[in-house]
C-alpha positions in Angstrom: -20.9 4.4 35.3 -19.6 7.5 34.0 -19.0 10.4 37.1 -20.9 13.3 36.6 -18.8 16.2 35.8 -19.4 19.4 37.6 -18.0 22.7 35.9 -17.3 25.5 37.7 -16.6 29.1 35.8 -15.0 32.0 37.6 -12.7 31.7 40.5 -13.9 34.8 42.1 -15.6 34.6 45.7 -18.3 32.6 44.6 -16.4 30.2 42.4 -13.6 29.5 44.3 -15.5 29.2 47.4 -18.0 26.6 45.8 -14.9 24.4 44.7 -13.2 24.4 48.1 -16.6 23.1 49.5 -17.4 20.6 47.2 -13.7 19.3 47.4 -14.2 18.7 50.9 -17.9 17.2 50.7 -17.7 14.9 47.7 -15.4 12.1 47.4 -13.2 11.3 44.2 -15.8 8.6 43.2 -18.9 11.0 43.4 -18.1 13.4 40.7 -15.3 15.1 38.7 -14.9 18.8 39.1 -13.3 21.3 36.7 -12.8 25.3 37.8 -11.9 27.3 34.8 -10.6 30.7 35.3 -8.9 33.3 33.1 -6.4 33.8 35.5 -4.4 31.5 37.9 -5.4 33.0 40.7 -8.0 34.2 42.8 -8.4 38.0 44.2 -9.9 40.0 46.8 -12.1 42.3 45.1 -12.8 44.4 47.9 -8.9 45.1 48.2 -8.4 46.3 44.5 -9.0 50.2 45.8 -5.9 49.7 47.7 -4.0 48.0 45.1 -5.1 50.9 42.8 -3.7 53.9 45.0 -0.6 51.8 45.9 -1.5 51.1 49.6 -0.7 47.8 49.2 1.0 45.4 46.7 -0.9 43.4 43.9 0.6 40.2 45.6 -0.5 40.8 48.8 -4.2 40.7 47.2 -3.6 37.5 44.9 -3.9 34.0 45.7 -2.7 31.4 43.6 -5.8 28.8 42.6 -2.9 25.8 42.8 -2.8 26.3 46.8 -6.5 26.3 47.2 -7.4 23.3 45.2 -6.6 19.3 45.8 -5.4 18.3 42.6 -6.7 14.5 43.1 -10.2 16.2 43.0 -10.3 19.5 41.1 -8.9 19.8 37.6 -8.1 23.6 37.0 -8.2 25.2 33.4 -6.7 28.6 33.0 -8.6 30.0 30.3 -11.7 32.3 29.3 -14.8 31.5 28.9 -16.3 32.4 25.5 -19.7 30.6 24.9 -22.2 28.4 26.9 -24.6 26.1 25.2 -27.3 24.5 27.6 -28.7 22.6 25.1 -25.6 20.6 24.5 -24.5 21.0 27.7 -21.0 22.7 26.3 -19.0 25.3 27.2 -16.7 26.8 24.2 -13.2 28.0 25.7 -10.7 30.5 23.9 -7.7 28.3 24.0 -8.7 24.5 25.1 -11.4 22.0 23.7 -14.8 22.8 24.5 -16.2 21.4 27.9 -19.1 19.4 28.4 -20.9 19.4 32.2 -23.9 17.6 33.6 -23.7 20.4 36.4 -22.7 23.9 36.1 -21.8 26.8 38.2 -21.5 30.0 37.0 -19.7 32.1 39.1 -18.0 35.0 36.6 -18.9 38.0 38.7 -19.5 41.4 37.2 -17.3 43.4 34.3 -16.9 47.0 33.8 -19.7 48.8 31.9 -18.8 51.7 29.9 -20.9 55.0 30.7 -23.3 56.4 27.6 -20.6 59.5 27.2 -18.8 60.5 24.5 -15.2 59.7 25.0 -15.8 57.5 27.9 -14.4 54.3 26.6 -11.5 56.0 25.5 -10.1 58.3 27.9 -11.9 56.7 31.3 -10.4 54.2 33.6 -11.9 51.7 35.6 -10.5 49.4 38.7 -12.4 45.7 38.1 -9.7 43.5 38.6 -6.0 43.1 39.4 -4.7 44.5 36.1 -6.7 47.6 35.8 -5.8 48.4 39.3 -2.2 48.2 38.5 -2.4 50.2 35.6 -4.3 53.1 37.4 -1.7 52.9 40.0 1.3 53.5 37.3 -1.2 56.0 35.4 -1.0 58.1 38.7 2.6 57.6 39.0 3.4 58.5 35.4 1.5 61.7 35.3 3.4 62.9 38.6 6.4 62.3 37.0 5.6 63.8 33.7 4.6 66.9 35.6 7.7 67.5 37.0 9.5 66.8 33.6 7.4 69.2 31.3 8.8 72.7 30.6 4.6 73.6 30.6 3.1 72.2 33.2 -0.1 70.4 32.8 -2.4 70.9 35.5 -4.8 68.3 34.7 -1.9 65.4 35.5 -2.6 66.4 39.0 -6.2 66.5 38.9 -7.8 63.1 39.8 -11.3 62.8 39.2 -13.8 60.0 40.5 -17.5 59.5 38.7 -20.1 58.7 40.9 -20.6 57.9 44.7 -21.0 54.1 45.2 -19.2 52.1 47.4 -15.8 51.4 45.1 -15.7 55.4 44.8 -15.9 56.2 48.4 -13.0 53.6 49.5 -10.9 54.9 46.2 -11.2 58.1 47.3 -10.2 57.2 50.9 -7.2 55.8 49.6 -6.0 58.4 47.5 -6.2 60.5 50.0 -3.5 58.8 52.0 -1.7 57.8 49.2 -1.0 61.4 47.4 1.0 62.8 50.1 3.6 59.9 49.4 3.3 60.4 45.8 4.0 64.2 46.3 7.0 63.4 48.4 8.2 60.6 45.8 8.3 62.9 42.6 8.6 66.2 44.4 5.2 67.7 43.8 3.8 70.4 45.9 0.5 68.8 47.5 -1.8 71.9 47.3 -1.8 71.2 43.5 -2.9 67.9 43.7 -6.8 68.0 43.5 -9.1 64.7 44.2 -12.5 65.6 42.6 -15.8 63.7 43.0 -18.6 64.5 40.5 -22.1 63.1 41.5 -25.0 63.6 39.4 -27.4 63.6 42.0 -27.8 66.3 44.8 -26.6 64.4 47.5 -23.5 62.1 48.0 -23.6 58.8 49.8 -27.2 58.4 49.9 -27.2 55.0 50.2 -25.7 55.3 53.8 -27.9 56.3 56.7 -27.4 60.2 57.1 -25.0 60.3 60.1 -22.7 57.8 58.4 -23.0 60.0 55.0 -22.1 63.1 57.1 -19.0 61.4 58.8 -17.6 60.1 55.4 -18.2 63.6 54.0 -16.6 65.6 56.6 -13.4 62.9 56.9 -13.0 63.0 53.1 -13.4 66.6 52.8 -10.4 67.0 55.6 -8.2 65.4 53.9 -8.9 67.4 50.6 -11.5 65.2 48.7 -13.6 67.9 46.4 -17.5 67.0 45.8 -19.2 68.6 43.2 -23.0 67.6 43.0 -26.0 68.0 40.5 -23.5 67.3 37.7 -24.5 65.9 34.1 -21.1 64.4 32.6 -21.1 65.5 28.9 -17.9 64.5 27.3 -14.4 62.8 28.0 -11.3 64.2 26.2 -7.8 63.2 26.6 -7.3 66.0 28.9 -10.4 66.9 30.5 -13.7 66.0 31.2 -16.8 68.3 30.2 -19.9 68.4 32.4 -22.8 70.5 32.9 -23.9 72.0 36.3 -26.9 74.6 36.8 -27.6 74.8 33.1 -23.8 75.6 32.2 -21.3 73.9 30.7 -18.0 73.8 32.3 -14.5 72.3 31.7 -12.2 70.4 34.2 -9.0 69.8 33.1 -7.8 65.9 34.1 -5.3 63.1 32.7 -7.4 60.8 35.0 -11.4 59.8 35.0 -12.4 56.8 37.0 -15.8 55.2 36.6 -16.1 52.4 38.9 -20.0 52.4 39.4 -21.1 51.1 36.1 -21.0 47.2 36.2 -22.7 44.5 34.5 -22.7 40.7 34.5 -20.6 38.9 32.2 -21.9 38.9 29.0 -21.3 35.2 28.6 -24.6 35.0 31.1 -26.9 35.8 28.1 -26.3 32.4 26.6 -27.8 30.8 29.8 -30.7 33.5 30.9 -31.9 36.6 30.1 -30.7 39.6 32.1 -32.8 41.6 34.1 -32.9 45.6 34.1 -30.2 45.6 36.4 -27.9 43.4 34.3 -28.2 40.4 36.5 -29.6 37.1 36.1 -32.8 36.2 38.2 -32.1 33.1 40.1 -34.6 30.6 42.2 -33.8 30.2 45.8 -32.0 27.1 45.3 -29.3 29.4 43.4 -30.6 27.8 40.1 -31.7 29.4 36.9 -35.2 29.7 36.0 -34.8 28.0 32.9 -32.3 25.1 33.7 -32.1 23.1 36.6 -28.5 22.0 36.2 -27.1 25.4 36.3 -26.1 27.6 39.2 -25.3 31.2 39.4 -24.3 33.0 42.0 -22.5 36.1 43.4 -22.3 39.5 41.9 -24.1 38.5 38.6 -27.0 36.8 40.5 -30.5 38.5 41.9 -31.9 36.7 44.4 -35.3 38.0 45.9 -36.3 38.0 49.4 -39.7 36.1 50.6 -42.6 37.8 48.5 -39.9 39.6 45.8 -40.0 42.7 47.9 -36.5 43.3 47.5 -33.2 41.6 46.0 -30.5 40.7 48.5 -27.2 42.7 48.2 -24.6 41.0 46.5 -22.0 41.7 49.2 -19.0 39.0 50.1 -20.6 37.4 53.1 -23.9 36.8 51.0 -21.5 35.2 48.3 -19.9 32.8 50.6 -23.4 32.0 52.2 -24.6 31.2 48.6 -22.0 29.0 47.8 -22.9 26.8 50.7 -26.0 26.5 49.3 -24.5 25.6 45.9 -22.2 23.0 47.1 -25.0 21.6 49.3 -27.7 21.4 46.7 -24.9 19.5 44.0 -24.2 17.0 46.2 -28.2 16.3 47.1 -28.7 16.5 43.4 -26.1 13.7 43.0 -27.5 11.8 46.1 -31.1 12.2 45.5 -31.4 14.4 48.7 -33.4 17.2 49.6 -32.4 20.7 48.2 -32.0 23.8 50.3 -32.8 27.4 49.9 -30.8 30.8 50.4 -31.1 32.5 53.4 -28.7 35.1 54.1 -27.8 36.2 57.8 -26.2 39.7 57.4 -24.0 41.0 60.0 -24.0 44.4 58.8 -22.0 46.5 56.3 -18.2 48.1 56.7 -17.0 50.6 54.0 -13.4 51.9 54.6 -12.5 55.4 54.2 -8.6 54.9 54.1 -6.1 53.1 56.8 -7.7 53.4 60.0 -10.9 55.1 59.1 -14.5 53.9 58.1 -18.0 53.8 58.5 -19.8 50.6 59.7 -23.5 50.0 60.4 -24.6 46.4 62.0 -27.9 44.9 61.6 -28.8 46.0 64.9 -28.3 49.6 63.8 -25.2 50.3 66.0 -23.2 52.6 63.8 -19.4 52.8 63.8 -17.0 55.4 62.9 -13.4 55.9 62.6 -10.7 53.1 63.4 -13.7 51.2 64.9 -15.3 50.6 61.6 -12.0 50.1 59.7 -11.2 47.4 62.6 -14.5 45.6 61.9 -13.7 45.7 57.8 -10.5 44.1 58.2 -11.9 41.4 60.7 -14.7 40.4 58.0 -12.0 40.3 55.3 -9.4 38.1 57.6 -12.5 36.0 58.1 -13.1 35.2 54.6 -9.6 34.2 54.4 -9.8 32.0 57.2 -13.1 30.4 55.6 -11.5 29.9 52.5 -7.9 28.5 53.3 -7.7 28.1 56.9 -5.0 29.7 59.2 -2.2 29.3 56.5 -3.6 31.7 54.1 -5.0 33.8 56.9 -1.2 34.4 58.0 0.0 34.6 54.9 -2.3 36.9 53.5 -4.1 38.7 56.5 -4.4 42.0 57.4 -2.9 42.9 60.8 -2.1 46.4 60.9 -5.4 47.0 63.2 -3.8 50.5 64.3 
């Protein structure tokens, strides 16, 4: 009898953790497992702001997939998914032959969505993977070096613009505040000439946080040189500036660095499987299967799971994605053995947001708020916990963070 073929697309948090859990729970004779990812490594998305600023090296964030999988149980194909054909249970790949599956797990995550602003596609930068983070870091270093070697100084090279106020923007701002003094020293640039400006369309920044946490974050970042301009409407991105409107007046801000990290959407490949909702995600059932196909699971940032009564959707945190992977792995085994499936019921410990090294804000589900190094410590512990669950003590010791103070 032919073994069922389980195909997992994407080695992000959901895909790689589902793979690890399945290889532990299934025997070789139970099923064949294939993991497809466009790179031969897994990386911590929540560390990308540090890679982009240059406060940690790429190798710290990158984990080789071969170090995580059991070769006897999992086949790994480094390739890019072109399309999915549910009717034929077929996946078209860019470089390899088509794959056929019995059960499909999609953990392709999200991809940047270019803001609908003239020039944004040509002149704005995003931080969505290792390569884009590296590009931003090198872009910043290039502009600092260029500034010192130009006869006519271009102040725009030292003006860094962050658009939006989501979690990635806040964390990147904090890391840049730490990194800029090092860049100034390395390239002999006067620190007072460097500006980091956050442009926000709403009248308030950090509205997603409790008011006390938002105030602390604002004061912390402002004290380290971050400028906030609220109530703006971006109009155009150009090679040497961003044009925006504030108080019915058009303003030009010279800059060679415009960073847009808030606009994201689910991988376009998912449109082959299910209709995207208004948030650019796929609605899934409580067992993490799509509404249309009982042999296709979607998890992670691209999946939208609603609470009981559909009053609200669960936030796509790393912890929630790890919990989803446990549900997916259990349900796949249950399907193979004709056992009862389970539903996703997340347990949240709270949120922690970095504001740079040794600084942050955090709020637990019990309403307890943490500020400064205590919140930063909480975030590091959450990240180390993930590494421990993914690869055990050896991975934690190799890739974990221990710079608590």
